[in-house]
C-alpha positions in Angstrom: 91.8 93.6 99.1 94.7 94.7 97.0 94.8 97.9 94.9 97.0 99.0 91.9 97.2 102.2 90.0 98.7 102.0 86.5 99.7 105.3 84.8 96.8 107.1 86.4 96.2 110.7 85.3 93.7 113.2 86.5 93.0 116.4 84.6 90.5 119.0 85.8 88.9 121.5 83.5 89.5 125.0 85.0 88.0 127.7 82.8 88.6 125.6 79.7 92.2 125.0 80.7 93.3 121.4 81.6 95.0 121.3 85.0 97.0 118.1 85.7 96.5 116.9 89.3 98.1 113.5 88.7 100.6 112.8 85.9 100.9 109.0 85.3 101.0 107.7 88.8 101.7 103.9 89.2 102.0 101.9 92.4 100.3 99.0 94.3 99.3 98.4 97.9 99.0 94.9 99.2 96.6 93.5 101.8 97.5 94.5 105.4 100.0 97.1 104.3 100.4 100.3 106.4 101.1 103.2 104.0 101.5 106.9 104.3 100.9 109.1 101.3 102.7 112.4 101.7 103.0 115.7 99.9 102.6 119.4 100.2 99.4 121.3 99.5 98.6 121.1 95.8 100.8 118.0 95.2 97.9 115.8 94.1 97.6 113.7 97.3 94.0 114.6 97.9 93.1 113.7 94.3 95.0 110.5 94.8 93.0 109.8 98.0 89.7 110.5 96.2 90.6 108.0 93.4 91.8 105.3 95.9 88.5 105.8 97.8 86.3 105.6 94.7 85.1 109.2 95.2 86.6 110.0 91.8 87.8 108.2 88.7 91.0 108.7 86.6 90.9 110.7 83.4 93.2 108.1 82.0 95.1 105.1 83.2 93.7 102.2 85.3 92.8 101.7 88.9 92.3 98.1 89.9 90.7 96.9 93.1 91.3 93.1 93.6 92.0 93.0 89.9 88.7 94.7 88.8 89.0 98.0 86.8 87.2 100.7 88.8 86.9 102.9 85.8 84.3 100.6 84.3 82.0 100.7 87.3 78.7 102.5 87.5 78.0 105.3 90.1 75.8 102.8 92.0 78.6 100.2 92.1 81.2 102.8 93.2 78.8 103.8 96.0 78.5 100.1 97.0 82.3 99.8 97.1 82.7 103.0 99.3 80.1 101.7 101.7 81.3 98.0 101.9 85.0 98.0 101.1 86.5 101.3 102.2 86.3 103.0 105.6 86.9 106.8 105.5 88.3 108.9 108.4 88.4 112.6 107.8 90.2 115.5 109.5 86.9 117.2 110.3 85.2 114.0 111.7 82.0 114.6 109.6 79.7 113.5 112.5 76.0 114.2 112.7 75.7 116.8 115.5 72.2 115.8 116.6 72.9 112.1 116.7 74.6 110.2 119.5 77.7 108.1 119.1 75.7 104.9 118.5 73.6 106.4 115.7 76.7 108.1 114.0 78.4 104.7 113.9 75.3 102.8 112.8 74.7 105.0 109.8 76.6 103.1 107.2 74.8 99.9 108.2 71.4 101.7 107.7 72.6 102.6 104.1 73.5 99.0 103.6 70.0 97.9 104.5 71.1 95.8 107.4 68.5 94.6 110.0 68.3 96.4 113.3 69.6 93.6 115.5 72.7 93.1 113.4 73.3 96.8 113.1 73.3 97.1 116.9 75.7 94.3 117.4 78.2 95.6 114.8 77.9 99.2 115.9 78.5 98.3 119.6 81.4 96.1 118.6 83.1 99.0 116.6 82.5 101.5 119.4 84.1 99.1 121.9 87.1 98.6 119.6 88.0 102.3 119.9 87.4 102.5 123.6 84.1 104.4 123.7 81.6 101.8 125.0 80.8 104.2 127.9 80.1 107.1 125.6 77.6 105.4 123.3 74.7 107.8 124.1 76.7 111.0 124.0 76.4 113.5 121.2 79.5 114.9 119.5 79.4 118.2 121.4 79.7 116.2 124.6 83.0 114.6 123.5 86.6 115.8 123.2 88.2 116.1 119.8 90.0 112.8 120.3 86.8 111.1 121.2 85.1 112.5 118.2 87.8 111.2 116.0 87.5 107.8 117.7 83.8 107.8 116.8 84.8 108.6 113.2 87.2 105.6 113.2 84.5 103.4 114.6 82.1 104.5 111.9 84.8 103.7 109.3 85.2 100.2 110.8 81.6 99.2 111.3 81.2 97.6 107.9 84.5 95.7 108.4 86.1 97.3 105.3 89.0 95.9 103.4 90.8 99.3 103.4 90.9 102.0 106.1 91.6 105.4 104.4 92.5 108.3 106.7 92.8 111.9 105.4 94.9 114.0 107.8 93.4 112.1 110.8 95.3 114.2 113.5 95.0 117.6 111.7 92.5 119.0 114.1 94.0 117.5 117.3 96.6 118.6 119.8 99.9 116.5 119.7 99.0 114.3 122.7 95.5 113.5 121.4 97.0 113.0 117.9 99.4 110.4 119.3 96.6 108.5 121.0 94.7 108.4 117.7 97.8 107.1 115.9 98.0 104.3 118.5 94.5 103.3 117.4 95.6 103.1 113.8 98.6 101.1 114.8 96.4 98.6 116.7 94.0 98.3 113.8 96.8 97.5 111.4 98.2 94.9 113.8 94.7 93.3 113.8 94.9 92.8 110.0 93.5 96.0 108.5 95.0 97.7 105.5 95.7 101.3 106.5 96.4 104.2 104.2 97.2 107.6 105.7 97.1 110.8 103.7 99.2 113.4 105.5 101.7 116.2 105.3 103.1 115.5 108.8 106.3 113.5 109.2 105.5 112.3 112.7 102.2 110.8 111.5 103.8 109.2 108.5 106.5 107.5 110.7 103.8 105.2 112.0 103.4 103.6 108.6 105.7 100.9 107.2 105.9 102.5 103.8 106.0 106.1 102.6 104.9 107.3 99.2 105.8 111.0 98.5 103.9 112.8 95.8 105.0 116.2 94.2 103.4 118.0 91.3 101.2 115.0 90.5 104.2 112.6 90.3 105.6 110.0 92.6 108.7 111.5 94.0 109.7 108.5 96.2 108.3 105.2 97.3 110.2 103.4 100.1 109.9 101.4 103.3 110.4 103.4 106.4 113.6 101.4 107.1 115.0 102.7 103.8 113.8 106.3 104.6 115.6 106.2 107.9 
């Protein structure tokens, strides 16, 4: 799946005052790219992530997924895209505390209405991909931070999405565990996944092939890592 933003603006109404989060952002990401979107707090990178992930829509401009204009989609269609096409990995893991690893990973498949036998096969496959086959019946509080993030990655992968979108994926982890998680993303990219990292950390961004920097709602730079070096 390819994506393209054309002159995308996002304006929030704050006490009847229009606040520009994005100011005419344009770029594209091809299938199997590995991209880091960087910027300081308040730069607009979280808004950009929400639009790419179909959690929000532009105020103006166009966002195309495989050539289709997302702005014209209904809420139900946007929800379908989020569940089928985009895998989300969040800094805070967002796991269900009372459910074990298997059921946390299985959840998107339940929403998709998949049959139990197929759900089990896909969930077990995703859990094995992140190296947690022996932790399938453990609950989140029985896992380390790195293991919880691996569960979140498995959940993001279980529907075999076209795009893996990670928001500060190592933000709550120590440096060694963070490095292990980045190795997982590197492997997933090498296996053909499109990976988009939203981060403010240079050492995380260096794993990507391309770096897009955003500042005050504008693209400040967009270059390959070889050019950045």
